[in-house]
C-alpha positions in Angstrom: 102.4 169.0 158.6 103.8 165.7 157.0 107.5 165.2 157.1 109.4 165.4 153.8 110.2 162.2 152.0 113.9 162.3 152.3 116.4 159.8 150.9 117.1 158.5 154.4 113.4 158.0 155.0 113.0 155.9 151.8 115.9 153.6 152.8 114.5 152.7 156.2 112.5 149.6 155.0 115.6 148.1 153.3 117.2 146.6 156.4 113.9 144.8 157.0 113.8 143.4 153.4 117.5 142.4 153.7 116.7 140.5 156.9 113.8 138.6 155.1 116.1 137.7 152.2 118.8 136.5 154.6 116.3 134.4 156.5 115.1 132.8 153.2 118.7 132.1 152.2 119.4 130.5 155.5 116.2 128.4 155.1 117.2 127.3 151.6 120.7 126.3 152.8 119.7 124.7 156.1 116.5 123.0 155.1 118.2 119.9 153.5 120.1 119.5 156.8 116.8 119.0 158.7 114.9 117.0 156.0 116.1 113.6 155.1 115.1 113.1 151.5 115.4 109.3 151.9 112.3 109.4 154.1 110.3 109.9 150.9 111.8 106.9 149.1 109.2 104.4 150.3 106.5 106.8 149.2 108.1 107.4 145.7 108.7 103.7 145.2 105.2 102.8 146.3 103.5 105.4 144.1 105.5 104.4 141.0 105.0 100.7 141.7 101.3 101.1 142.1 101.0 103.3 139.0 103.1 101.2 136.7 102.1 97.8 138.0 105.8 96.8 138.2 108.3 96.8 141.1 110.2 100.1 141.1 113.5 100.7 142.9 114.9 104.1 143.7 118.5 104.7 145.0 119.8 107.2 147.5 117.8 110.4 147.5 119.1 114.0 147.9 117.1 117.2 148.1 117.9 120.4 146.2 115.8 123.3 147.3 117.2 125.6 144.7 116.0 123.4 141.8 113.0 122.2 143.7 113.7 118.6 143.2 114.6 115.3 144.8 117.2 113.3 143.0 118.0 109.5 143.1 121.4 108.2 142.1 119.8 105.0 140.7 116.4 104.0 139.3 115.0 100.8 137.9 111.7 99.4 136.7 111.3 95.7 136.6 110.4 93.9 133.4 107.3 91.7 132.9 108.5 88.4 134.4 107.0 86.6 131.3 109.8 88.3 129.2 112.8 88.9 131.4 114.2 88.9 134.9 116.4 91.9 134.1 115.1 95.5 134.5 112.8 97.0 131.8 114.4 100.4 132.5 117.6 101.0 134.4 118.9 104.6 134.8 121.8 106.4 136.5 119.6 109.0 138.0 116.0 110.0 138.5 115.1 113.6 139.2 111.7 114.3 140.8 110.4 117.9 140.7 108.3 118.7 143.8 106.2 121.6 145.2 108.4 123.3 147.8 105.8 124.9 150.1 103.9 121.6 150.9 107.3 119.9 151.3 108.7 122.6 153.6 105.7 123.3 155.8 103.8 120.0 155.6 106.4 117.5 154.4 104.0 116.4 151.7 105.7 115.2 148.4 103.6 116.6 145.5 105.4 115.5 142.2 105.3 118.0 139.3 108.1 116.6 137.1 110.0 113.4 136.4 113.3 113.3 134.5 115.2 110.1 133.8 118.8 110.5 132.7 120.7 108.0 130.6 118.3 105.1 130.9 118.9 101.7 129.4 115.5 100.5 128.0 114.8 97.1 126.6 111.8 96.5 124.4 110.9 92.9 123.6 108.2 91.2 121.7 107.2 87.5 121.8 106.0 85.2 119.0 102.4 86.4 119.5 103.4 90.0 118.9 102.9 91.0 122.6 105.4 93.6 123.9 107.0 93.6 127.3 105.7 97.1 127.9 102.1 96.0 127.2 101.4 95.4 130.9 102.7 98.7 132.1 100.0 100.5 134.1 97.7 97.5 133.9 95.0 97.4 136.5 95.0 94.5 139.0 91.2 94.2 138.8 89.1 94.4 135.6 87.5 97.8 135.0 84.4 98.6 133.0 85.2 99.3 129.3 84.6 102.8 128.0 82.9 103.6 124.8 86.2 103.8 123.0 87.1 100.2 124.1 89.9 101.3 126.4 89.8 100.2 130.1 89.8 102.9 132.7 93.3 104.2 133.6 94.9 104.5 137.1 93.3 107.4 138.8 95.1 110.5 140.2 98.2 110.2 138.2 99.3 113.5 136.6 102.7 114.9 135.9 103.2 118.3 134.3 106.5 117.2 132.7 108.0 113.8 132.0 111.3 113.6 130.3 113.8 110.9 129.2 117.3 112.2 128.4 120.2 110.5 126.5 118.7 107.0 126.7 119.6 103.8 124.9 116.8 101.6 123.6 117.4 98.0 122.6 114.6 96.5 120.5 114.3 92.8 119.6 112.4 89.5 119.9 112.4 87.2 122.9 113.6 84.3 120.8 117.1 85.8 120.4 117.0 85.3 116.7 118.5 88.1 114.7 120.5 91.0 115.8 118.8 93.5 118.2 118.2 97.0 117.0 119.8 99.7 119.2 118.8 103.3 119.3 121.2 105.8 120.9 120.7 109.3 122.3 117.0 108.8 122.8 115.1 111.8 124.2 111.4 111.7 125.1 109.4 114.6 126.3 105.8 114.5 127.5 103.7 117.4 128.9 100.7 117.1 131.2 101.1 113.4 131.2 98.1 111.4 132.5 96.9 107.9 132.1 93.4 109.1 131.5 93.9 111.9 129.0 95.6 112.9 125.7 99.0 114.4 126.1 101.7 115.8 123.7 104.8 113.8 123.2 108.0 114.2 121.2 110.7 111.5 120.6 114.1 111.7 119.0 116.8 109.2 118.5 120.0 108.5 116.7 120.2 105.5 114.3 123.1 103.3 113.4 125.0 104.6 110.4 124.4 108.3 111.2 120.6 108.2 110.8 118.0 109.9 112.9 114.3 109.4 114.0 111.8 112.0 115.2 108.2 111.7 116.3 106.0 114.7 117.1 102.4 114.1 118.1 100.0 113.1 120.9 99.2 109.9 122.8 96.6 108.7 125.2 94.5 107.9 127.0 96.8 104.9 128.0 95.1 101.6 127.5 95.0 100.1 130.9 95.0 96.5 129.8 97.6 96.8 127.0 99.8 99.9 126.8 100.8 99.0 123.2 97.2 99.6 122.1 97.3 103.2 123.3 95.9 105.7 120.7 98.6 107.8 119.0 98.7 110.5 116.4 101.7 112.2 115.0 104.3 112.9 112.3 107.2 110.5 111.9 110.4 111.5 110.2 113.3 109.1 109.6 116.6 110.0 107.9 119.2 107.5 106.7 117.6 104.4 108.0 119.9 101.4 107.6 117.4 98.7 106.4 119.8 95.9 107.2 120.1 97.0 110.8 116.6 98.5 111.5 114.2 96.2 109.8 112.2 94.0 112.1 112.5 91.0 109.7 114.8 88.1 109.3 118.3 89.4 108.3 118.8 86.3 106.2 116.3 87.8 103.7 119.2 90.0 102.5 117.3 93.3 102.6 119.6 96.3 102.7 120.0 99.9 101.8 119.3 103.4 103.2 115.9 104.9 103.5 114.3 108.3 104.3 110.7 108.4 105.5 108.2 111.2 106.0 104.7 110.4 107.0 101.8 110.5 109.4 100.7 107.7 111.9 97.2 107.7 113.3 96.1 104.9 115.7 92.8 104.6 117.6 94.2 101.7 119.7 92.7 99.1 117.3 93.7 100.1 113.8 96.9 102.0 113.0 96.9 103.9 109.7 100.2 105.2 108.2 100.6 107.3 105.1 103.8 108.8 103.7 106.7 108.6 101.3 109.7 106.3 101.5 112.8 107.0 99.5 115.4 104.2 99.3 118.9 104.3 97.9 121.3 101.4 97.3 118.4 99.1 97.8 119.0 95.3 98.0 116.1 92.9 98.1 117.7 89.3 98.0 120.7 87.8 99.7 122.7 87.4 96.5 121.7 90.8 95.2 123.8 93.9 95.2 122.9 97.6 95.8 120.7 99.2 93.1 122.3 102.1 91.3 119.0 104.1 91.2 116.8 105.4 94.0 113.3 104.0 94.6 110.3 106.0 95.9 107.2 104.5 97.5 104.2 106.6 98.2 102.0 104.4 100.4 99.1 104.0 102.7 98.9 101.1 105.3 96.2 99.9 107.7 97.4 97.7 110.5 95.3 95.7 113.0 97.2 95.9 116.3 95.5 92.8 117.8 95.9 90.4 114.9 99.2 91.9 113.8 98.1 91.9 110.2 97.3 94.7 107.7 96.8 95.8 104.1 98.8 98.0 101.7 95.9 100.1 100.3 98.3 102.3 98.2 101.7 101.6 96.9 102.9 103.8 94.1 106.5 102.7 93.2 108.5 105.1 91.2 111.9 104.4 89.7 112.9 107.4 87.5 109.9 107.7 85.1 108.8 104.1 85.6 105.7 103.8 87.7 104.3 100.5 89.2 101.4 99.9 91.6 101.9 97.6 94.6 99.0 96.5 96.8 98.2 93.6 99.0 98.1 92.3 102.6 100.4 90.9 105.2 100.4 89.0 108.5 102.9 88.8 111.3 102.8 85.4 113.0 105.6 85.3 115.6 108.9 85.7 113.9 107.4 85.0 110.4 105.9 87.7 108.1 103.7 86.5 105.3 102.7 88.6 102.3 100.1 88.5 99.6 100.9 91.3 97.1 100.1 92.3 93.6 102.6 94.3 91.5 101.4 95.9 88.3 103.4 98.0 85.8 102.5 99.1 82.3 104.9 100.4 79.6 107.7 101.3 82.1 110.9 102.7 80.5 113.6 100.0 80.5 116.4 102.5 80.8 115.0 103.6 84.2 114.6 100.0 85.4 118.0 98.6 84.6 119.6 100.1 87.7 117.2 98.0 89.9 118.2 94.6 88.4 121.1 94.1 90.8 118.8 94.5 93.8 116.9 91.4 92.7 120.1 89.5 91.9 119.5 89.6 88.2 122.7 89.3 86.2 123.0 90.1 82.5 125.7 88.6 80.2 129.1 90.2 81.0 129.6 93.5 79.4 125.9 93.9 78.3 123.2 96.3 79.1 119.5 96.6 78.3 118.8 99.9 76.5 115.6 101.5 75.3 112.0 100.1 75.0 109.4 99.4 77.6 108.6 96.7 80.1 105.2 95.6 81.4 104.7 93.2 84.3 102.1 91.6 86.5 103.5 89.7 89.5 101.6 88.1 92.4 103.6 87.1 95.5 102.4 84.8 98.2 103.8 83.1 101.3 106.2 83.8 104.2 109.0 86.3 103.2 111.6 83.6 103.7 109.8 81.3 101.2 108.0 83.8 99.0 106.6 82.5 95.7 106.0 85.0 92.9 104.1 84.2 89.7 103.0 86.3 86.8 104.2 87.5 83.4 106.6 90.0 81.9 106.6 91.7 78.4 109.3 93.8 76.9 109.1 95.7 73.6 111.6 97.5 71.3 114.7 97.1 73.5 118.3 96.2 72.8 120.8 94.1 74.7 123.8 96.2 74.0 127.2 94.5 74.2 125.8 91.0 73.6 125.8 89.4 70.1 123.2 86.6 70.1 124.1 85.9 66.5 127.7 85.0 67.4 126.4 82.7 70.1 124.2 81.0 67.4 126.7 81.4 64.6 125.8 78.1 63.0 122.1 78.7 63.3 122.2 82.3 62.1 124.2 81.2 59.1 121.1 79.3 57.9 119.2 82.6 57.8 122.0 84.2 55.8 122.0 87.1 58.4 124.9 89.2 59.6 124.5 90.4 63.2 126.2 93.3 64.9 127.6 93.6 68.4 124.1 94.2 69.9 121.0 92.2 70.0 117.8 94.0 69.1 114.6 92.6 70.7 111.4 93.5 69.0 109.2 91.7 71.5 109.8 89.4 74.5 107.2 87.8 76.7 107.2 85.0 79.3 105.3 83.6 82.2 107.4 83.7 85.4 107.6 81.8 88.6 110.2 82.8 91.2 110.9 81.1 94.6 114.0 80.5 96.8 114.5 77.4 94.7 115.1 79.4 91.6 113.2 81.0 88.6 111.1 79.2 86.1 110.2 80.8 82.7 107.5 79.3 80.5 105.9 80.2 77.3 108.9 82.2 76.3 108.4 84.1 73.0 111.2 86.3 71.7 111.3 88.1 68.4 114.8 89.1 67.3 114.6 90.7 63.8 118.2 89.7 62.9 117.4 86.0 63.6 113.7 85.2 63.9 111.5 83.9 66.7 112.6 81.9 69.7 110.2 80.0 71.9 110.5 77.6 74.8 110.9 77.3 78.6 113.6 76.8 81.2 115.0 77.5 84.7 117.5 79.8 86.4 119.0 78.2 89.6 119.7 80.3 92.7 123.4 80.3 91.6 122.3 81.7 88.2 122.9 78.5 86.2 120.8 78.2 83.1 118.8 75.2 81.8 116.6 76.1 78.8 115.1 74.2 75.9 114.3 76.6 73.1 113.2 76.4 69.5 114.4 78.9 66.9 112.3 79.7 63.9 114.7 81.5 61.6 113.7 84.4 59.5 114.5 84.5 55.8 114.8 80.7 55.2 113.2 79.2 52.2 110.2 77.1 52.4 112.1 73.9 51.4 114.5 74.2 54.3 111.7 75.1 56.7 110.2 71.7 56.0 113.5 70.0 56.6 114.9 71.6 59.8 112.9 70.7 62.9 109.9 69.6 60.9 108.1 68.2 63.9 108.5 71.3 66.0 108.6 74.0 63.4 112.1 75.2 64.2 115.6 74.4 65.4 116.0 72.9 68.9 118.5 74.8 71.1 119.8 74.1 74.5 120.9 77.0 76.7 123.4 76.4 79.5 126.1 78.2 81.3 125.2 81.1 83.6 123.4 84.3 83.2 126.7 86.2 83.0 128.1 83.7 80.4 125.3 81.8 78.6 126.0 79.1 76.1 123.8 78.1 73.1 124.0 74.7 71.6 121.9 73.5 68.6 120.3 70.1 69.5 121.8 67.9 66.8 120.0 64.8 68.1 116.7 66.5 68.0 117.3 67.5 64.4 118.7 64.2 63.2 116.6 61.6 65.1 113.7 61.1 62.6 112.7 64.8 62.5 114.6 65.5 59.2 112.1 64.4 56.6 114.1 65.3 53.5 116.8 67.5 52.0 116.6 70.2 49.4 118.7 69.0 46.5 121.4 71.5 45.5 121.5 75.2 46.3 122.9 76.9 49.4 120.5 75.3 51.8 122.0 71.9 51.7 125.4 73.4 52.4 124.1 75.3 55.4 122.5 72.3 56.9 125.7 70.3 56.4 127.7 73.0 58.1 125.2 73.1 61.0 125.3 69.4 61.6 129.0 69.4 61.5 129.4 72.3 63.9 131.0 71.8 67.3 128.1 71.5 69.9 129.9 73.4 72.6 129.8 76.6 70.4 
């Protein structure tokens, strides 16, 4: 007969289980006393050096059985000597996750995780567009190319988890020109990392001015000859990007503002394609410009050749309010210089929506005035390096008004000939001109302006970088009798006018010499016309 299963009988195994637990606790506590973690330092340094193709230094090691990791109090990866003698990565600590059983019973170090805390990372690129991380993991001997074009990766390298926590990344050129870009609070997480396969990766960082950046996607296999050519796919989100601080272009170009970006990046290691939407506020595009008062949205698609550092803008829908323009073209990055070849096309864009963008281009209207109503059409082609860009094309404006500016009062002597009374605003029925803009200034040619209160004004002239005006115009006045038309500006068909001053305070002076030096063929006897001409010729030229 079997004994009854009493309470005391069931408790008999517990002392044995307690002893096992006690032994395990003792092993956990005592094991680090018998295992010197620094014995593994040469192996860790050797493996990382072999894998990365760069000298790696690891500081004093300590073992934590409870966390299953070996921790170093210092960690550094050397930079490519072609770029710098300072470390590429330098961190306060490196935590290496290990498999405990092989370590305890066989003293084999099998790495499962890598965590780098508070690293200082320096990313540099030279005049040829080559990055200092391009040679990371590069093979010492050439390997046969795969069908994808990538070289074979270092074998046997696989880490279940690789993390970078609270890092600082400094990004800039090797020439030292321009202010480096600094990203703080950089966190990177990779799972199932391997040089020879695709692995998921997420990146987040803080930007200057309170902005943020996040990448969520995949990368790999690592290109073994140039790590910068590694295929990547993912979603990129940027909030409150300070264009003056974060743009990889010459700060002397004067570009500024804040931008938000949402898009997708897809690279096969040769061609990188990016699509998305960029929204910019307080945009400034020239050194002497000021922030725009209206937001700008750009829906774009870009294809970039990673080797040649050139690409094309295949889609560029620019929206400012209800105004829509199309921007397309190509660009090239030669060292520190970026060259562009673009075409901007806009048809019948509402002027009211565009006026807020004028300050971004450094365009200044006469003091107290504002464009209102009507439409603007433009075609502008831009070519050359960004620091010496030349833009040519034409602009046309219809049925608009320059409120707060009385052109008639500026041309009081001339407008008197037409017998017209003008108000405080200037109505423009049509305006067209050829345009050429460069750092040396703006040139306008084939100017043709129809102002119903006065007539037609034609001519050409320049606007200097300091907004000084130098125009030679001819006014054909409306409502003047045929006899006077034959007298005033007979050779040119109108009244010569010189425009000076600045864009904020223009001056208009009738060209008396042009009218009096052989061009006046006769006078109309009697009537009001003779009196008007006499008044015009006697008018003060400074107006």
